[in-house]
N, C-alpha and C positions, 0 to 999 in steps of 0.2 A: 297458174299463180306462181309456180316455182320459177319460171323464167322471169316473171315480173320482179320477184324478190331478189333474184340474182342480179338483174339489171340495176336495181336500186342500190344494192350493196357495192357493186363495182363503181357506180357513179360517184358515190361518196368516198370510196377508198382512194380513187385516183388523185384527188386534190387534198387528201388529209395531211400530206407532208409538204411543207413549204420549202424547207432548206435543201440545199444540195447535199448529196451523200458524202460529206467530207467534214473533218474537224474544223470548226469555225471559231473565230475570236472576234467579238464585237469591238469596234473601235469608233470613237467619236471623231468629229471633223478635225479638231485641234491635234489629237494624237496621230491621226493619219497623216496630216501635213508634216508633223515633226518626223515621222518615220520616212516619208518621202525625201525630206531634206537630208536626213542622216544616211539613208541607204541607197539612194539613186546612184547608179554607177556613173552615168555621164556627168552628174554634178560633182562626184568625187574626183573625176579626172580634171575638171575645171578648177577645183580647189588646189590640186597639185600644180596646175599652171601658175597660180598666184604664188605658190611657194618657190617655183622656179624663177619667176621674175624678182622675188624678194632676194633670192640668192644672187641674182644678177647685179643688184645694187652693191653688194659687198665685193663681187668680182670686179666691178668697174673701178673700184678704188685701189686696186693693186698697182703698185709702182713698178717701173722697169727694174729688173735685176741687174746688178753690176756684172761685168763680164771679165773673166780672168783668162789670159792667153799665155801659154808656156810652150817654148820650143827649144829643141837641141840643135846646136850648131857644130858643124864639122868643116873646117876650112882646109882645102887642099889646093896645091898648085903643081900641076903635073904629078910627079912622084914625091914631091916635097909635101910634107904634112905640117900644117900649122897646129896650134893648140885648139882642142875642142872648147866649146862654150855653150852657154844657154841664154835664152832671152825670155823675159816675162813682162806682161803688160796688164794693167787693170784699168778698165774703162767703165764709165757710167753715163747713161743717156739721161739728161735732165730735161724734162718737159717744161716749157714756159707758155705763157699766154692763157693759163687756166684750162689746159686740155683735160687734166685729170678731173677737175671740178665739173667741167662740162660733161664728161662721160658719166660721172656720178649722177648729175642732174637728169640726163637722158634716161638712165636706168631707173631712177626714182620715179620719173613721170610715167615710164612704162609700167612700173609696179603699181602705181596708183590707178592707171588705166585698167590694168588687169583686175584690180579689186572692184572697180565699177562694172566691168564685164561680168564678174562673178555675181554681183548684186542683181544685175539684169537677168542672169541665168536663174537665180533663185526666184525672182519675180515670175519669169516664164514658167518655171517648174511649179510654182505655187498655183498659178492660173490653170495650168494643164491638170494638176491634181484636183483642184477645186471643181473644174468642169467634169472630170471623170467621177468624182465623188457624187456630184449632183446627178449625173446621168444614171449611176447605179441606184441611187435613192429613188429617182423617178421611175426607173425601169421596174423596181420592185413594187412601187405603188400602181403602175400600169398593170403589172401582173396580178395584183390583188383585185383591181377593178374587173379585169377579164375573167379571173377565177370566180368572182361572185356572179358574174353574168352566166358563166358556164354552170355553176351550181344551180342557179335559178332555172335555166333551160333544162337541166337534167331532172330537176324536181317536176317541172311541167310535163316532160316526156314520160316520166314514171307515172305521174298522175293520169295522163291521157291514156297510157297503156292499160291501167286499171279500169278507167271509164269505158274503154273499148271492149274489154273482157266482160264488163257488166252490161254492154249494149247501149250505153248512153251516147256514144259518139261513133261515127263511122270509122272504118279502118284507115281511110285516106288521111283523116285529121290526125290520128295517132302516128301514122308514118311521117307526116310533115313535122310534127313536134320532135320526133326522134331524129329526123334529118337535121333540124336546126340545132339540136343538142350535139350532134356529131361535128357540125361546122364550128360550133362554139368550142368544142374540144380541141380542134386544130388551132384555133386562135390562142387557146390556153397554152398549148405546147410551144407555139412560136414565142409567146410572151415570156414563158419560163426560160427558153433558150436565150432570148435577148438579155434577160436579167443576169443569167449565168455568165454570158460573155462580158457584160459590164463589170462583173465581179473579177473576172480573169484580168481585165485591163487594170484594175486597181492593184492586183498582185505584181504586174509587170512594172508599175511605177516605183514600187518599193524593192524590186529585185527579189521577190519571194519565189523560191523554187521548191519549197517544201510542200507537204500535203496539207499544211495549215492554211485555212482560207480566212482572210480578214474581211469582215462584212460591216457595213456602216450601221451605226446606231445614231439616230438623229431626232431632231425636233425642229422641223422647218417652219418657222413662224413668218408668214408673209407680212412684211411691214412696208410702208410707203414713205421713205425719207423725203424730206422737203428741201434737200440741197439743190440749189440752182446750178446752172452751167458754170457761172463765174467761180463758184466754190470749187468745183471739180478741177477747173483749169488752173486755179491758183495752187491747189494741192499738187498738181502735176508739175508746175514750174518749180515748186519747192522740193519735191520728193522724187520725181521720176528719174530712174537710173539712166535711161537713154540720153537724157539731156546731160547728165554728168559725164557719161561716156564721151559724148561729142565735145563737151567743154574740155575734158581731160585730154582728148586726142589733140586738140589745138595746142594745149600746153606742151604736150609731147613734141609736136612739130616745131614749136618755138625753141624748145631745148635742143632739138636736132639742128636747127639753123644756127644756134649759138655755138654748138660743137663744131659745125663746119667752119665757122669763122675762126674759132680758136685753133683749129687744125692748120690754118694758114699761117699761124705765127711761128717764129723761129724757135728751134730746139738747140740745145747745146750738149756736146759730148765732151766730158772731161776724161783725160787719160794720164796715167803715170806708169813708167816702165823702167826696166833695168836690163842691161846686156853685159855679160861677163865672158871674156875669152882667156883661157889659160895660156901659159908659156908654150911656145912652139915645141912640138915633139922632135922635129928635125933641127939639130943644132945649127946647121948652116943658115937657117932662116933668121935665127937670133931675134925672134918676136916675143917681146915681154907680155906678161899678163896685163889685161886692161879691163876696166869696168866703166860702163857708160850709163848714165842716168838720163831719163827724159821725162818731161811733164808738159802738158799742153791741153789744148781744146780744139774742137772742130765744130763747124755748124754748116748746115745745108744752105745753098744759094737757092732761094725760093723763086726760081724762074717759072715754076708751075703755077704760081699765083696769078700769072697773066691770064690763065684759063679760069673764067668765073662761072663755068657751067654748074658746079656744085652749089654755089650761092643761088643761082637762078632756080635750080631744082628745089632748094630749101624754101625759097619764097613762094614757089608754086604750091608746095605742100601745105604751107600756112593758109594760102587762099582757098585751097580745097577743103581744109578743115573748117574755115569760116562758112563756106557754102554748105557743108555737111551739117553744121550746127544750125544754120537757118532752116535748112530742109527738115531737120529733126523737129524743130519747134513747129513748123508748118504742118508736118504729118501728125504730130501730137494734137495740135489744135483741131484739125479736121477729123481725126479719129475720135476724139472726145465729142465733137459736135454730132457726129453720126451716131455714136453709142448713146448719147443723151437723148436724141430724138427717138431711137429705138426703145430706150428705157421708158420714156413718157408714153409711147404707144402701148406697150405691153402692160404698163401700170393701169391705164384706163381699161384695157381688155380684161385684166385680172379682176378689177373691181366689178365690172359688169357681169362676168361669168359667176364670180363667187357670190354676189349679192342677189342676182336675178335668175340666171339660167339654171344653176344647180338645184336650188330649192324647187323650181317648177318641174324639172325633169324627175326628181325623186318623188314628188307628190303625184305626178301623172303615173309613174310606174306602180306605186303602191295602190292607187285607185284601180288601175287596170288589172293587177293581180287579184285584188279583192273581188272585182266584178267577175273575173274569169272563173275563180273558184266557186262562185255561186251561179255560174251559167248564164250570166246576163250580158256577156260580151264574147267576141270571137277570139280565137287564138291569134289571128292576124293583128288585131288591136294590141294584144299583149306583146307580140313580137315587135311591132313598131315602137311601142313604149320602151321595151327593153333595149332596142338598138339606139334609140334617141338618147336614153339615159347613159348608155355606155359611151356613145360618141361624144356627148357633152363632157363626161368625166375625163375621157382621154384628151379632149381638146383643152380642158382645164389644166391637165398635167403638162401638155405641150406648151401652153401659154405660161404656166408657172416656170417651166424650164427656160423659156425664152426670156422671161422677166428677170429671173435670178442670174442668168448668163449675161444679160445686158448690164445688170448691177455689178456683177463680178468684173466685167470688161471695164466699166467706169473706174472701179477700184484698181484694176491692173494698170490702166493707162495713167492714173494719177498716183499710184502707189500709196493709196489711202484706203486701208482695208477696214471698211466700216461693217460689212455684213459677214456674219459667221453663223454656223450651225451650233446650236447649244448641245 
């Protein structure tokens, strides 16, 4: 009897503690997403990229600086020395044809493009974090299901050990129930490890390197929205950042083409200078002091404009942007179509399992346990009922995960975030 009592105590002490041995802070879905957006390192780097492009808009507006040239003159003729002098000239390159404005427009379109890229990165990060949060929640629920099954098998094994000591059942039947309890314990450990790994993944998303562990607190209420495919697709056309990125990329290429054309227009360089020579040092030269002023302009002869390769490249870039935009729309449509079909399938499966299979499995398990405790059924029947109930509950969790993930995918592809955890 001492061995039996020890087995019972150990069986219940193994699963008496759920949480990992670490300081934990419960966080709801909304707070977790906010932490991910605020603390994720890769997202912070992309935010700095936007600031870099914003600074580029101001840098593109800088005008050319005037140039000042000063030189000293020393005039000599054999051993005869004329008077020393100096020369100075101020020049300024004036851009015509809207070159500065074109550069600013290119930089501004790049900046707007970077902002759309950042929005897309935020959508991707939100989707990744949502899936990770969902997986950790469902991993804990799966752990709870397997833990209860282990508890049940441990109670049966302890009960059968007592019955064997009392001579009510043979040793082989008690050994079989203890073996099943050991197998259930292995499943229990694997489920716990899987849950802990999902929690660690949550910490990596928020860049947490401390001993504090953030754990989900949730209330997943399965609902079945009646939005049809046209609703989701219209939301995508209105909200999806990928489309805005492709559209903004085309505007960027148009600005680049305009800048190429502006660069082919003529510039003008204005200059003004002065040259002064002193009286000759050697009296025999008799060279008086003189001052020369000059003012004028220069401009390049644009023979290079005969080469139109840059214009051709700019037109190709615009055509590529058009193709990319159409491809993005097509990919978005097909992706939504696929996810909507997946969502509909798992919606039907969810309803069937939730309304029919789960109640039947639970009722069968209760009846089997009740009959076994009174000796009117075999352990094999109880085992079958236990495994069937556990399998259906785990399948329900897998289906729930697939259903919510499909719903999240629809929201991600349309950027219309309808579903949340409370």
